[in-house]
A tleap script that builds the chain and sets N, CA, C and O, in Angstrom:
source leaprc.protein.ff14SB
mol = sequence {
  NMET SER ASP PRO SER ARG PRO SER ASN PRO
  SER THR PRO PRO PRO PRO MET TYR ALA PRO
  PRO PRO PRO SER ALA PRO GLY PHE ALA SER
  PRO LEU PRO PRO SER ALA GLY THR MET PRO
  GLN PRO ILE ALA PRO ALA SER GLY MET GLY
  LEU ALA ALA ILE LEU SER GLN VAL THR GLY
  VAL ALA GLY GLY GLY ILE LEU LEU GLY LEU
  ALA THR VAL ILE VAL PRO LEU ALA PHE GLY
  TYR VAL PHE TYR VAL LEU PRO ILE ALA GLY
  PHE LEU ALA GLY ILE ALA ALA ILE ARG ARG
  GLY GLN LEU ILE GLY GLY VAL ILE ALA ILE
  VAL LEU ASN ALA MET GLY GLY ILE LEU THR
  LEU VAL GLY LEU THR CGLY
}
set mol.1.N position { -62.024 42.787 34.225 }
set mol.1.CA position { -62.494 42.915 32.868 }
set mol.1.C position { -61.814 41.870 32.008 }
set mol.1.O position { -60.675 41.477 32.259 }
set mol.2.N position { -62.520 41.436 31.011 }
set mol.2.CA position { -61.969 40.405 30.131 }
set mol.2.C position { -61.399 41.042 28.865 }
set mol.2.O position { -61.862 42.085 28.402 }
set mol.3.N position { -60.404 40.396 28.337 }
set mol.3.CA position { -59.744 40.866 27.113 }
set mol.3.C position { -60.546 40.372 25.913 }
set mol.3.O position { -60.763 39.166 25.795 }
set mol.4.N position { -60.998 41.257 25.011 }
set mol.4.CA position { -61.822 40.815 23.878 }
set mol.4.C position { -61.036 39.992 22.859 }
set mol.4.O position { -61.644 39.254 22.084 }
set mol.5.N position { -59.685 40.095 22.833 }
set mol.5.CA position { -58.921 39.332 21.852 }
set mol.5.C position { -58.696 37.893 22.295 }
set mol.5.O position { -58.336 37.055 21.468 }
set mol.6.N position { -58.891 37.584 23.546 }
set mol.6.CA position { -58.714 36.236 24.063 }
set mol.6.C position { -60.002 35.451 23.880 }
set mol.6.O position { -61.085 36.037 23.874 }
set mol.7.N position { -59.904 34.131 23.729 }
set mol.7.CA position { -61.120 33.332 23.594 }
set mol.7.C position { -61.926 33.357 24.901 }
set mol.7.O position { -61.405 33.619 25.985 }
set mol.8.N position { -63.200 33.075 24.739 }
set mol.8.CA position { -64.076 33.132 25.904 }
set mol.8.C position { -63.801 32.001 26.882 }
set mol.8.O position { -64.079 32.151 28.072 }
set mol.9.N position { -63.267 30.878 26.425 }
set mol.9.CA position { -62.960 29.751 27.291 }
set mol.9.C position { -61.518 29.901 27.780 }
set mol.9.O position { -60.602 29.814 26.963 }
set mol.10.N position { -61.276 30.121 29.065 }
set mol.10.CA position { -59.919 30.346 29.549 }
set mol.10.C position { -59.090 29.071 29.601 }
set mol.10.O position { -57.880 29.173 29.798 }
set mol.11.N position { -59.646 27.892 29.442 }
set mol.11.CA position { -58.866 26.666 29.573 }
set mol.11.C position { -58.143 26.284 28.281 }
set mol.11.O position { -57.158 25.550 28.359 }
set mol.12.N position { -58.574 26.741 27.085 }
set mol.12.CA position { -57.903 26.405 25.832 }
set mol.12.C position { -56.881 27.491 25.483 }
set mol.12.O position { -57.219 28.675 25.447 }
set mol.13.N position { -55.641 27.091 25.228 }
set mol.13.CA position { -54.630 28.094 24.858 }
set mol.13.C position { -54.849 28.558 23.423 }
set mol.13.O position { -55.427 27.826 22.620 }
set mol.14.N position { -54.399 29.753 23.093 }
set mol.14.CA position { -54.548 30.237 21.708 }
set mol.14.C position { -53.627 29.451 20.779 }
set mol.14.O position { -52.582 28.974 21.220 }
set mol.15.N position { -53.991 29.304 19.493 }
set mol.15.CA position { -53.130 28.583 18.546 }
set mol.15.C position { -51.847 29.372 18.294 }
set mol.15.O position { -51.853 30.600 18.380 }
set mol.16.N position { -50.741 28.680 17.983 }
set mol.16.CA position { -49.481 29.408 17.718 }
set mol.16.C position { -49.595 30.219 16.431 }
set mol.16.O position { -50.314 29.837 15.508 }
set mol.17.N position { -48.879 31.341 16.379 }
set mol.17.CA position { -48.931 32.254 15.239 }
set mol.17.C position { -47.955 31.825 14.124 }
set mol.17.O position { -48.030 32.344 13.009 }
set mol.18.N position { -47.061 30.904 14.412 }
set mol.18.CA position { -46.085 30.466 13.425 }
set mol.18.C position { -45.893 28.967 13.556 }
set mol.18.O position { -46.250 28.359 14.566 }
set mol.19.N position { -45.319 28.384 12.506 }
set mol.19.CA position { -45.062 26.944 12.549 }
set mol.19.C position { -43.821 26.695 13.386 }
set mol.19.O position { -42.842 27.429 13.255 }
set mol.20.N position { -43.832 25.676 14.248 }
set mol.20.CA position { -42.632 25.403 15.042 }
set mol.20.C position { -41.507 24.887 14.143 }
set mol.20.O position { -41.780 24.268 13.114 }
set mol.21.N position { -40.235 25.134 14.519 }
set mol.21.CA position { -39.120 24.664 13.687 }
set mol.21.C position { -39.031 23.150 13.714 }
set mol.21.O position { -39.474 22.522 14.676 }
set mol.22.N position { -38.460 22.547 12.662 }
set mol.22.CA position { -38.345 21.089 12.654 }
set mol.22.C position { -37.395 20.634 13.764 }
set mol.22.O position { -36.429 21.334 14.069 }
set mol.23.N position { -37.648 19.501 14.355 }
set mol.23.CA position { -36.805 19.077 15.472 }
set mol.23.C position { -35.407 18.631 15.044 }
set mol.23.O position { -34.495 18.639 15.871 }
set mol.24.N position { -35.204 18.240 13.769 }
set mol.24.CA position { -33.902 17.730 13.352 }
set mol.24.C position { -32.896 18.842 13.079 }
set mol.24.O position { -31.692 18.589 13.101 }
set mol.25.N position { -33.349 20.048 12.825 }
set mol.25.CA position { -32.439 21.138 12.502 }
set mol.25.C position { -32.655 22.288 13.464 }
set mol.25.O position { -33.502 23.145 13.210 }
set mol.26.N position { -31.923 22.334 14.549 }
set mol.26.CA position { -32.127 23.431 15.499 }
set mol.26.C position { -31.633 24.756 14.922 }
set mol.26.O position { -30.441 24.918 14.661 }
set mol.27.N position { -32.534 25.683 14.730 }
set mol.27.CA position { -32.183 27.015 14.251 }
set mol.27.C position { -32.144 27.162 12.741 }
set mol.27.O position { -32.087 28.287 12.243 }
set mol.28.N position { -32.171 26.064 11.994 }
set mol.28.CA position { -32.113 26.125 10.540 }
set mol.28.C position { -33.210 25.245 9.954 }
set mol.28.O position { -33.496 24.162 10.464 }
set mol.29.N position { -33.811 25.724 8.887 }
set mol.29.CA position { -34.828 24.935 8.202 }
set mol.29.C position { -34.146 24.137 7.095 }
set mol.29.O position { -33.464 24.706 6.242 }
set mol.30.N position { -34.330 22.835 7.113 }
set mol.30.CA position { -33.694 21.997 6.096 }
set mol.30.C position { -34.586 21.937 4.858 }
set mol.30.O position { -35.804 21.806 4.981 }
set mol.31.N position { -33.988 22.032 3.659 }
set mol.31.CA position { -34.804 21.944 2.445 }
set mol.31.C position { -35.299 20.519 2.249 }
set mol.31.O position { -34.615 19.549 2.577 }
set mol.32.N position { -36.485 20.424 1.715 }
set mol.32.CA position { -37.052 19.112 1.459 }
set mol.32.C position { -36.494 18.560 0.160 }
set mol.32.O position { -36.380 19.300 -0.817 }
set mol.33.N position { -36.141 17.278 0.120 }
set mol.33.CA position { -35.638 16.714 -1.139 }
set mol.33.C position { -36.790 16.573 -2.133 }
set mol.33.O position { -37.930 16.336 -1.734 }
set mol.34.N position { -36.491 16.721 -3.439 }
set mol.34.CA position { -37.561 16.588 -4.432 }
set mol.34.C position { -38.054 15.148 -4.484 }
set mol.34.O position { -37.290 14.203 -4.287 }
set mol.35.N position { -39.315 15.009 -4.749 }
set mol.35.CA position { -39.856 13.665 -4.843 }
set mol.35.C position { -39.389 13.015 -6.145 }
set mol.35.O position { -39.019 13.700 -7.099 }
set mol.36.N position { -39.412 11.692 -6.167 }
set mol.36.CA position { -38.905 10.959 -7.319 }
set mol.36.C position { -39.777 11.212 -8.549 }
set mol.36.O position { -41.005 11.227 -8.460 }
set mol.37.N position { -39.127 11.410 -9.694 }
set mol.37.CA position { -39.857 11.588 -10.940 }
set mol.37.C position { -40.320 13.005 -11.220 }
set mol.37.O position { -41.059 13.216 -12.182 }
set mol.38.N position { -39.926 13.971 -10.434 }
set mol.38.CA position { -40.354 15.349 -10.686 }
set mol.38.C position { -39.227 16.133 -11.337 }
set mol.38.O position { -38.049 15.867 -11.099 }
set mol.39.N position { -39.602 17.098 -12.158 }
set mol.39.CA position { -38.639 17.975 -12.803 }
set mol.39.C position { -38.981 19.403 -12.451 }
set mol.39.O position { -40.159 19.733 -12.311 }
set mol.40.N position { -37.977 20.272 -12.302 }
set mol.40.CA position { -38.284 21.678 -12.046 }
set mol.40.C position { -38.922 22.321 -13.276 }
set mol.40.O position { -38.759 21.843 -14.398 }
set mol.41.N position { -39.643 23.398 -13.047 }
set mol.41.CA position { -40.284 24.109 -14.145 }
set mol.41.C position { -39.221 24.728 -15.046 }
set mol.41.O position { -38.226 25.244 -14.536 }
set mol.42.N position { -39.396 24.695 -16.370 }
set mol.42.CA position { -38.413 25.324 -17.255 }
set mol.42.C position { -38.466 26.841 -17.124 }
set mol.42.O position { -39.509 27.421 -16.820 }
set mol.43.N position { -37.324 27.465 -17.360 }
set mol.43.CA position { -37.236 28.920 -17.288 }
set mol.43.C position { -37.525 29.472 -18.679 }
set mol.43.O position { -36.827 29.152 -19.641 }
set mol.44.N position { -38.538 30.289 -18.774 }
set mol.44.CA position { -38.921 30.871 -20.058 }
set mol.44.C position { -38.027 32.072 -20.355 }
set mol.44.O position { -37.575 32.735 -19.421 }
set mol.45.N position { -37.759 32.372 -21.624 }
set mol.45.CA position { -36.960 33.556 -21.937 }
set mol.45.C position { -37.688 34.824 -21.513 }
set mol.45.O position { -38.918 34.888 -21.515 }
set mol.46.N position { -36.906 35.821 -21.153 }
set mol.46.CA position { -37.480 37.073 -20.661 }
set mol.46.C position { -38.271 37.792 -21.755 }
set mol.46.O position { -39.350 38.327 -21.500 }
set mol.47.N position { -37.732 37.801 -22.957 }
set mol.47.CA position { -38.440 38.446 -24.062 }
set mol.47.C position { -38.152 37.666 -25.334 }
set mol.47.O position { -37.116 37.012 -25.452 }
set mol.48.N position { -39.062 37.739 -26.271 }
set mol.48.CA position { -38.894 37.028 -27.527 }
set mol.48.C position { -37.964 37.766 -28.459 }
set mol.48.O position { -37.599 38.915 -28.211 }
set mol.49.N position { -37.585 37.102 -29.530 }
set mol.49.CA position { -36.745 37.726 -30.535 }
set mol.49.C position { -37.638 38.514 -31.484 }
set mol.49.O position { -38.047 38.002 -32.525 }
set mol.50.N position { -37.929 39.715 -31.138 }
set mol.50.CA position { -38.758 40.561 -31.981 }
set mol.50.C position { -37.906 41.276 -33.015 }
set mol.50.O position { -36.696 41.071 -33.107 }
set mol.51.N position { -38.556 42.100 -33.773 }
set mol.51.CA position { -37.867 42.852 -34.822 }
set mol.51.C position { -36.820 43.785 -34.231 }
set mol.51.O position { -35.748 43.954 -34.810 }
set mol.52.N position { -37.112 44.385 -33.100 }
set mol.52.CA position { -36.152 45.303 -32.479 }
set mol.52.C position { -34.901 44.577 -32.025 }
set mol.52.O position { -33.800 45.121 -32.115 }
set mol.53.N position { -35.058 43.356 -31.539 }
set mol.53.CA position { -33.892 42.595 -31.084 }
set mol.53.C position { -33.011 42.199 -32.261 }
set mol.53.O position { -31.785 42.192 -32.144 }
set mol.54.N position { -33.619 41.871 -33.386 }
set mol.54.CA position { -32.831 41.499 -34.562 }
set mol.54.C position { -32.158 42.736 -35.159 }
set mol.54.O position { -30.999 42.677 -35.568 }
set mol.55.N position { -32.880 43.847 -35.208 }
set mol.55.CA position { -32.279 45.072 -35.742 }
set mol.55.C position { -31.138 45.568 -34.869 }
set mol.55.O position { -30.207 46.190 -35.380 }
set mol.56.N position { -31.183 45.311 -33.565 }
set mol.56.CA position { -30.086 45.741 -32.705 }
set mol.56.C position { -28.823 44.949 -32.981 }
set mol.56.O position { -27.738 45.368 -32.578 }
set mol.57.N position { -28.936 43.810 -33.662 }
set mol.57.CA position { -27.769 43.009 -34.017 }
set mol.57.C position { -26.998 43.597 -35.197 }
set mol.57.O position { -25.819 43.291 -35.370 }
set mol.58.N position { -27.634 44.424 -36.002 }
set mol.58.CA position { -26.982 44.948 -37.205 }
set mol.58.C position { -26.853 46.464 -37.158 }
set mol.58.O position { -26.881 47.115 -38.202 }
set mol.59.N position { -26.715 47.031 -35.985 }
set mol.59.CA position { -26.491 48.466 -35.843 }
set mol.59.C position { -25.102 48.687 -35.271 }
set mol.59.O position { -24.446 47.739 -34.839 }
set mol.60.N position { -24.662 49.909 -35.267 }
set mol.60.CA position { -23.378 50.246 -34.658 }
set mol.60.C position { -22.201 49.668 -35.425 }
set mol.60.O position { -22.113 49.793 -36.647 }
set mol.61.N position { -21.302 49.035 -34.690 }
set mol.61.CA position { -20.078 48.491 -35.284 }
set mol.61.C position { -20.407 47.391 -36.289 }
set mol.61.O position { -19.762 47.290 -37.333 }
set mol.62.N position { -21.403 46.571 -35.979 }
set mol.62.CA position { -21.786 45.503 -36.908 }
set mol.62.C position { -22.322 46.088 -38.209 }
set mol.62.O position { -22.020 45.582 -39.290 }
set mol.63.N position { -23.107 47.140 -38.110 }
set mol.63.CA position { -23.628 47.785 -39.312 }
set mol.63.C position { -22.516 48.375 -40.169 }
set mol.63.O position { -22.566 48.300 -41.397 }
set mol.64.N position { -21.519 48.958 -39.525 }
set mol.64.CA position { -20.373 49.477 -40.266 }
set mol.64.C position { -19.611 48.377 -40.975 }
set mol.64.O position { -19.207 48.537 -42.127 }
set mol.65.N position { -19.412 47.256 -40.289 }
set mol.65.CA position { -18.730 46.124 -40.911 }
set mol.65.C position { -19.509 45.552 -42.076 }
set mol.65.O position { -18.932 45.159 -43.090 }
set mol.66.N position { -20.840 45.506 -41.923 }
set mol.66.CA position { -21.685 44.999 -43.020 }
set mol.66.C position { -21.612 45.939 -44.221 }
set mol.66.O position { -21.520 45.482 -45.360 }
set mol.67.N position { -21.653 47.262 -43.973 }
set mol.67.CA position { -21.552 48.221 -45.086 }
set mol.67.C position { -20.200 48.112 -45.788 }
set mol.67.O position { -20.135 48.183 -47.016 }
set mol.68.N position { -19.126 47.942 -45.028 }
set mol.68.CA position { -17.817 47.765 -45.658 }
set mol.68.C position { -17.783 46.476 -46.478 }
set mol.68.O position { -17.218 46.448 -47.571 }
set mol.69.N position { -18.381 45.421 -45.956 }
set mol.69.CA position { -18.431 44.160 -46.692 }
set mol.69.C position { -19.236 44.272 -47.965 }
set mol.69.O position { -18.836 43.754 -49.008 }
set mol.70.N position { -20.378 44.952 -47.886 }
set mol.70.CA position { -21.178 45.149 -49.104 }
set mol.70.C position { -20.409 45.958 -50.144 }
set mol.70.O position { -20.470 45.662 -51.337 }
set mol.71.N position { -19.682 46.984 -49.688 }
set mol.71.CA position { -18.902 47.798 -50.625 }
set mol.71.C position { -17.793 46.979 -51.276 }
set mol.71.O position { -17.523 47.137 -52.467 }
set mol.72.N position { -17.148 46.100 -50.502 }
set mol.72.CA position { -16.054 45.312 -51.072 }
set mol.72.C position { -16.542 44.206 -51.997 }
set mol.72.O position { -15.755 43.661 -52.770 }
set mol.73.N position { -17.829 43.865 -51.930 }
set mol.73.CA position { -18.378 42.840 -52.825 }
set mol.73.C position { -19.048 43.481 -54.044 }
set mol.73.O position { -18.837 43.028 -55.169 }
set mol.74.N position { -19.843 44.520 -53.836 }
set mol.74.CA position { -20.637 45.097 -54.931 }
set mol.74.C position { -19.787 45.941 -55.879 }
set mol.74.O position { -19.920 45.824 -57.097 }
set mol.75.N position { -18.917 46.787 -55.333 }
set mol.75.CA position { -18.157 47.713 -56.181 }
set mol.75.C position { -17.241 46.973 -57.169 }
set mol.75.O position { -17.212 47.351 -58.341 }
set mol.76.N position { -16.495 45.944 -56.757 }
set mol.76.CA position { -15.679 45.249 -57.772 }
set mol.76.C position { -16.506 44.556 -58.845 }
set mol.76.O position { -16.090 44.495 -60.002 }
set mol.77.N position { -17.677 44.030 -58.477 }
set mol.77.CA position { -18.511 43.356 -59.475 }
set mol.77.C position { -19.190 44.349 -60.410 }
set mol.77.O position { -19.331 44.077 -61.603 }
set mol.78.N position { -19.615 45.501 -59.884 }
set mol.78.CA position { -20.363 46.462 -60.693 }
set mol.78.C position { -19.454 47.408 -61.477 }
set mol.78.O position { -19.744 47.734 -62.629 }
set mol.79.N position { -18.347 47.854 -60.856 }
set mol.79.CA position { -17.532 48.898 -61.481 }
set mol.79.C position { -16.118 48.459 -61.824 }
set mol.79.O position { -15.398 49.198 -62.495 }
set mol.80.N position { -15.704 47.290 -61.390 }
set mol.80.CA position { -14.359 46.818 -61.701 }
set mol.80.C position { -13.272 47.459 -60.864 }
set mol.80.O position { -12.091 47.300 -61.174 }
set mol.81.N position { -13.629 48.174 -59.820 }
set mol.81.CA position { -12.645 48.819 -58.947 }
set mol.81.C position { -12.481 47.970 -57.696 }
set mol.81.O position { -13.471 47.504 -57.131 }
set mol.82.N position { -11.221 47.761 -57.248 }
set mol.82.CA position { -10.939 46.879 -56.123 }
set mol.82.C position { -10.444 47.708 -54.933 }
set mol.82.O position { -9.581 48.570 -55.094 }
set mol.83.N position { -10.988 47.449 -53.745 }
set mol.83.CA position { -10.520 48.088 -52.511 }
set mol.83.C position { -9.482 47.183 -51.854 }
set mol.83.O position { -9.655 45.966 -51.791 }
set mol.84.N position { -8.418 47.785 -51.371 }
set mol.84.CA position { -7.345 46.982 -50.796 }
set mol.84.C position { -7.467 46.834 -49.279 }
set mol.84.O position { -7.203 45.757 -48.746 }
set mol.85.N position { -7.855 47.877 -48.593 }
set mol.85.CA position { -7.838 47.883 -47.126 }
set mol.85.C position { -9.230 47.640 -46.535 }
set mol.85.O position { -9.336 47.198 -45.391 }
set mol.86.N position { -10.278 47.916 -47.276 }
set mol.86.CA position { -11.629 47.805 -46.718 }
set mol.86.C position { -11.990 46.402 -46.234 }
set mol.86.O position { -12.650 46.289 -45.201 }
set mol.87.N position { -11.598 45.331 -46.917 }
set mol.87.CA position { -11.940 44.015 -46.366 }
set mol.87.C position { -11.303 43.759 -45.000 }
set mol.87.O position { -11.911 43.117 -44.143 }
set mol.88.N position { -10.099 44.252 -44.795 }
set mol.88.CA position { -9.430 44.070 -43.504 }
set mol.88.C position { -10.148 44.875 -42.424 }
set mol.88.O position { -10.384 44.376 -41.324 }
set mol.89.N position { -10.496 46.125 -42.744 }
set mol.89.CA position { -11.194 46.966 -41.777 }
set mol.89.C position { -12.577 46.394 -41.447 }
set mol.89.O position { -12.994 46.412 -40.289 }
set mol.90.N position { -13.278 45.894 -42.449 }
set mol.90.CA position { -14.586 45.305 -42.219 }
set mol.90.C position { -14.514 44.023 -41.411 }
set mol.90.O position { -15.385 43.755 -40.583 }
set mol.91.N position { -13.468 43.223 -41.651 }
set mol.91.CA position { -13.271 41.996 -40.884 }
set mol.91.C position { -13.022 42.320 -39.411 }
set mol.91.O position { -13.567 41.669 -38.520 }
set mol.92.N position { -12.196 43.328 -39.170 }
set mol.92.CA position { -11.936 43.749 -37.784 }
set mol.92.C position { -13.193 44.323 -37.131 }
set mol.92.O position { -13.422 44.119 -35.939 }
set mol.93.N position { -14.006 45.037 -37.908 }
set mol.93.CA position { -15.272 45.542 -37.368 }
set mol.93.C position { -16.218 44.393 -37.023 }
set mol.93.O position { -16.946 44.471 -36.034 }
set mol.94.N position { -16.215 43.341 -37.819 }
set mol.94.CA position { -17.034 42.162 -37.514 }
set mol.94.C position { -16.600 41.487 -36.227 }
set mol.94.O position { -17.439 41.064 -35.431 }
set mol.95.N position { -15.296 41.386 -36.017 }
set mol.95.CA position { -14.789 40.797 -34.774 }
set mol.95.C position { -15.166 41.672 -33.586 }
set mol.95.O position { -15.563 41.158 -32.540 }
set mol.96.N position { -15.046 42.989 -33.738 }
set mol.96.CA position { -15.420 43.894 -32.652 }
set mol.96.C position { -16.909 43.793 -32.344 }
set mol.96.O position { -17.304 43.885 -31.182 }
set mol.97.N position { -17.738 43.604 -33.365 }
set mol.97.CA position { -19.182 43.474 -33.146 }
set mol.97.C position { -19.494 42.201 -32.370 }
set mol.97.O position { -20.355 42.208 -31.490 }
set mol.98.N position { -18.802 41.106 -32.688 }
set mol.98.CA position { -19.033 39.861 -31.950 }
set mol.98.C position { -18.621 40.031 -30.500 }
set mol.98.O position { -19.302 39.538 -29.601 }
set mol.99.N position { -17.524 40.716 -30.263 }
set mol.99.CA position { -17.077 40.922 -28.887 }
set mol.99.C position { -18.020 41.825 -28.107 }
set mol.99.O position { -18.031 41.780 -26.877 }
set mol.100.N position { -18.809 42.642 -28.793 }
set mol.100.CA position { -19.785 43.510 -28.124 }
set mol.100.C position { -21.157 42.871 -27.993 }
set mol.100.O position { -22.093 43.510 -27.513 }
set mol.101.N position { -21.287 41.622 -28.412 }
set mol.101.CA position { -22.552 40.922 -28.252 }
set mol.101.C position { -23.456 40.945 -29.466 }
set mol.101.O position { -24.600 40.500 -29.383 }
set mol.102.N position { -22.984 41.446 -30.581 }
set mol.102.CA position { -23.782 41.483 -31.803 }
set mol.102.C position { -23.328 40.340 -32.713 }
set mol.102.O position { -22.681 40.563 -33.737 }
set mol.103.N position { -23.677 39.123 -32.323 }
set mol.103.CA position { -23.176 37.932 -33.008 }
set mol.103.C position { -23.665 37.852 -34.449 }
set mol.103.O position { -22.877 37.587 -35.357 }
set mol.104.N position { -24.947 38.076 -34.664 }
set mol.104.CA position { -25.509 37.940 -36.011 }
set mol.104.C position { -24.873 38.945 -36.968 }
set mol.104.O position { -24.435 38.576 -38.058 }
set mol.105.N position { -24.823 40.201 -36.569 }
set mol.105.CA position { -24.228 41.226 -37.418 }
set mol.105.C position { -22.747 41.018 -37.626 }
set mol.105.O position { -22.230 41.274 -38.713 }
set mol.106.N position { -22.045 40.551 -36.585 }
set mol.106.CA position { -20.614 40.304 -36.721 }
set mol.106.C position { -20.310 39.186 -37.685 }
set mol.106.O position { -19.369 39.286 -38.473 }
set mol.107.N position { -21.094 38.114 -37.638 }
set mol.107.CA position { -20.873 36.997 -38.553 }
set mol.107.C position { -21.178 37.425 -39.989 }
set mol.107.O position { -20.442 37.073 -40.911 }
set mol.108.N position { -22.260 38.183 -40.183 }
set mol.108.CA position { -22.580 38.675 -41.526 }
set mol.108.C position { -21.438 39.549 -42.049 }
set mol.108.O position { -21.043 39.427 -43.209 }
set mol.109.N position { -20.908 40.431 -41.193 }
set mol.109.CA position { -19.811 41.303 -41.616 }
set mol.109.C position { -18.564 40.492 -41.961 }
set mol.109.O position { -17.891 40.787 -42.948 }
set mol.110.N position { -18.251 39.483 -41.167 }
set mol.110.CA position { -17.058 38.677 -41.445 }
set mol.110.C position { -17.204 37.923 -42.762 }
set mol.110.O position { -16.257 37.854 -43.545 }
set mol.111.N position { -18.393 37.353 -43.011 }
set mol.111.CA position { -18.602 36.598 -44.251 }
set mol.111.C position { -18.526 37.525 -45.466 }
set mol.111.O position { -17.878 37.189 -46.458 }
set mol.112.N position { -19.178 38.681 -45.399 }
set mol.112.CA position { -19.135 39.613 -46.526 }
set mol.112.C position { -17.718 40.108 -46.788 }
set mol.112.O position { -17.302 40.220 -47.941 }
set mol.113.N position { -16.979 40.403 -45.727 }
set mol.113.CA position { -15.624 40.902 -45.922 }
set mol.113.C position { -14.670 39.803 -46.364 }
set mol.113.O position { -13.682 40.086 -47.042 }
set mol.114.N position { -14.943 38.553 -45.995 }
set mol.114.CA position { -14.135 37.445 -46.527 }
set mol.114.C position { -14.369 37.312 -48.025 }
set mol.114.O position { -13.428 37.104 -48.791 }
set mol.115.N position { -15.627 37.433 -48.439 }
set mol.115.CA position { -15.923 37.402 -49.876 }
set mol.115.C position { -15.269 38.579 -50.582 }
set mol.115.O position { -14.713 38.423 -51.669 }
set mol.116.N position { -15.332 39.761 -49.966 }
set mol.116.CA position { -14.681 40.930 -50.561 }
set mol.116.C position { -13.175 40.787 -50.612 }
set mol.116.O position { -12.537 41.257 -51.554 }
set mol.117.N position { -12.595 40.135 -49.599 }
set mol.117.CA position { -11.157 39.897 -49.619 }
set mol.117.C position { -10.754 38.959 -50.734 }
set mol.117.O position { -9.713 39.141 -51.365 }
set mol.118.N position { -11.592 37.941 -50.979 }
set mol.118.CA position { -11.309 37.006 -52.085 }
set mol.118.C position { -11.400 37.745 -53.422 }
set mol.118.O position { -10.572 37.537 -54.309 }
set mol.119.N position { -12.408 38.606 -53.561 }
set mol.119.CA position { -12.516 39.397 -54.794 }
set mol.119.C position { -11.320 40.336 -54.950 }
set mol.119.O position { -10.863 40.576 -56.068 }
set mol.120.N position { -10.814 40.865 -53.847 }
set mol.120.CA position { -9.650 41.729 -53.916 }
set mol.120.C position { -8.434 40.948 -54.377 }
set mol.120.O position { -7.664 41.421 -55.213 }
set mol.121.N position { -8.258 39.730 -53.822 }
set mol.121.CA position { -7.123 38.918 -54.267 }
set mol.121.C position { -7.239 38.522 -55.731 }
set mol.121.O position { -6.240 38.489 -56.450 }
set mol.122.N position { -8.455 38.222 -56.175 }
set mol.122.CA position { -8.661 37.914 -57.598 }
set mol.122.C position { -8.376 39.144 -58.451 }
set mol.122.O position { -7.792 39.034 -59.529 }
set mol.123.N position { -8.788 40.317 -57.969 }
set mol.123.CA position { -8.526 41.545 -58.713 }
set mol.123.C position { -7.051 41.888 -58.778 }
set mol.123.O position { -6.591 42.445 -59.775 }
set mol.124.N position { -6.303 41.567 -57.734 }
set mol.124.CA position { -4.860 41.856 -57.737 }
set mol.124.C position { -4.082 40.898 -58.639 }
set mol.124.O position { -3.131 41.300 -59.308 }
set mol.125.N position { -4.491 39.637 -58.652 }
set mol.125.CA position { -3.753 38.647 -59.426 }
set mol.125.C position { -4.288 38.499 -60.848 }
set mol.125.O position { -3.586 37.974 -61.713 }
set mol.126.N position { -5.505 38.946 -61.106 }
set mol.126.CA position { -6.109 38.725 -62.432 }
set mol.126.C position { -6.018 39.916 -63.237 }
set mol.126.O position { -6.471 39.923 -64.382 }
savepdb mol mol.pdb
quit
């Protein structure tokens, strides 16, 4: 009986099921060098900077630092009352936010608390 998976002509061998390995690298496939003048494809960002990504920069520790900075700037200008420790606490919160990956919120907190610290020094000396 004949095997139905074999070709009808017994003199031609079946084609190989895989590509033979290159003769220069026994057991290992060597990578091909890139052709001249070609550049690899650029890597696109995984996700865009949407509203949620920006809002995540000003939550948590960064949000606390920003609120302390706003308090140290607005309250002395509006009510004439000066906070002594809040600019330091807000500055430290800004640094902690940067260390946690919230760069935008941390920088905003540091700038606001630096302004509040300057207002505190003006309030102490003036």
